[in-house]
C-alpha positions as CSV (number, residue, x, y, z in Angstrom):
1,M,0.1,0.0,0.0
2,Y,1.3,3.7,0.2
3,N,2.2,5.9,3.1
4,F,0.2,8.2,5.3
5,E,1.1,11.4,3.4
6,E,0.0,9.7,0.1
7,Y,-3.6,8.2,1.8
8,L,-4.1,12.0,2.9
9,Q,-4.0,13.3,-0.8
10,T,-6.6,10.7,-1.7
11,I,-9.1,12.7,0.3
12,N,-10.5,15.3,-2.4
13,E,-12.1,17.7,0.3
14,V,-9.5,20.1,1.1
15,D,-11.3,20.7,4.6
16,H,-11.6,16.9,5.1
17,R,-8.2,16.1,4.5
18,E,-7.2,19.1,6.8
19,I,-9.5,17.7,9.6
20,V,-8.0,13.9,9.1
21,T,-4.5,15.5,8.8
22,S,-4.9,17.4,12.4
23,L,-6.4,14.0,13.6
24,F,-3.4,12.1,12.6
25,V,-0.9,14.8,14.0
26,W,-2.8,14.4,17.2
27,M,-2.6,10.7,17.3
28,E,1.3,10.9,16.9
29,R,1.4,13.1,19.6
30,I,-0.7,11.4,22.1
31,F,-0.2,7.7,21.3
32,P,3.4,7.7,20.0
33,Q,3.7,3.9,20.9
34,L,0.9,3.0,18.3
35,D,2.4,1.7,14.9
36,R,0.5,2.9,11.7
37,S,-0.5,1.5,8.7
38,I,-3.0,1.8,5.9
39,K,-4.9,-1.4,5.3
40,W,-8.3,-2.3,3.6
41,N,-7.7,1.6,2.5
42,Q,-8.1,2.6,6.0
43,A,-5.8,4.4,8.3
44,M,-5.1,2.2,10.9
45,F,-3.2,2.1,14.3
46,T,-2.0,-1.1,16.0
47,H,-0.2,-1.9,19.1
48,H,2.1,-5.1,19.4
49,N,0.4,-6.2,16.1
50,T,-3.1,-6.0,17.4
51,F,-5.7,-3.5,16.2
52,I,-6.3,-0.7,17.9
53,I,-8.6,1.7,16.0
54,A,-9.0,2.7,12.2
55,F,-10.0,5.7,10.4
56,N,-12.0,6.0,7.0
57,P,-12.8,9.4,5.5
58,T,-16.0,9.4,3.5
59,K,-18.0,11.7,1.2
60,K,-20.2,12.5,4.3
61,H,-18.5,11.4,7.4
62,L,-15.2,10.4,9.3
63,A,-15.8,6.5,9.9
64,I,-14.0,5.3,13.0
65,S,-13.6,1.7,13.9
66,P,-12.9,0.7,17.5
67,E,-14.2,-2.9,17.4
68,K,-17.3,-4.0,18.6
69,Q,-16.2,-3.8,22.3
70,G,-15.1,-0.4,21.8
71,I,-18.8,0.7,20.7
72,E,-20.4,-1.5,23.4
73,R,-18.2,0.2,25.9
74,F,-19.1,3.8,25.1
75,S,-22.4,3.7,23.5
76,S,-23.8,6.2,26.1
77,E,-21.1,8.5,25.2
78,L,-21.7,8.1,21.6
79,R,-25.5,8.9,21.7
80,N,-24.6,12.1,24.1
81,L,-22.1,13.1,21.5
82,D,-24.5,12.6,18.8
83,Y,-22.3,10.5,16.8
84,E,-24.1,7.9,14.6
85,F,-23.2,4.5,15.2
86,G,-23.3,0.6,14.7
87,S,-22.0,-2.4,16.1
88,M,-18.4,-1.8,14.9
89,V,-18.2,1.7,13.5
90,F,-19.2,5.1,14.5
91,K,-19.4,8.2,12.1
92,I,-18.5,11.8,12.7
93,K,-20.0,13.8,10.1
94,W,-17.9,16.5,8.8
95,N,-19.5,19.5,10.3
96,Q,-19.4,17.9,13.8
97,K,-16.7,18.6,16.0
98,I,-14.3,15.8,17.0
99,S,-14.3,15.1,20.7
100,Y,-10.4,14.4,21.1
101,D,-11.2,13.7,24.8
102,F,-13.7,10.8,23.8
103,L,-11.3,9.4,21.2
104,K,-8.5,9.5,23.8
105,R,-10.6,7.2,26.1
106,I,-11.8,4.8,23.6
107,I,-8.3,4.4,22.3
108,E,-6.8,4.1,26.1
109,F,-9.6,1.4,26.5
110,N,-8.7,-0.5,23.6
111,I,-4.9,-0.6,24.5
112,E,-5.7,-1.6,27.9
113,D,-8.4,-4.0,27.1
114,K,-6.0,-5.5,24.6
115,I,-2.7,-5.6,26.4
116,N,-2.5,-9.6,26.5
117,T,-4.2,-9.9,22.9
118,T,-1.7,-12.1,20.6
119,T,-3.9,-11.9,17.5
120,F,-4.7,-8.7,15.0
121,W,-8.7,-8.9,16.0
122,R,-10.4,-9.6,19.2
């Protein structure tokens, strides 16, 4: 696949690209221990070769995948933030504010919850 910089250039809307770029800069600053890659056309962050979170910018929203357990654990917060969500993904519309505090908690949950995981997925 290609690197993150090339991946960012595939986001056609400049303002969407700026949002995702800022998010990735934040991820690197807050979670430098995470490895990043592009898989299945998504930006993925892993820890000790296990999946932590993925981001997929679409035309209408930024889809974020923290796995089923992350959605279940934080479903009430997702409702309070007015983020649409399903069993494996939540969506932040481009006109909604990203709650970095919420993202930090869900990522920290996955890192801690998967500390002894030896597979990519749970």
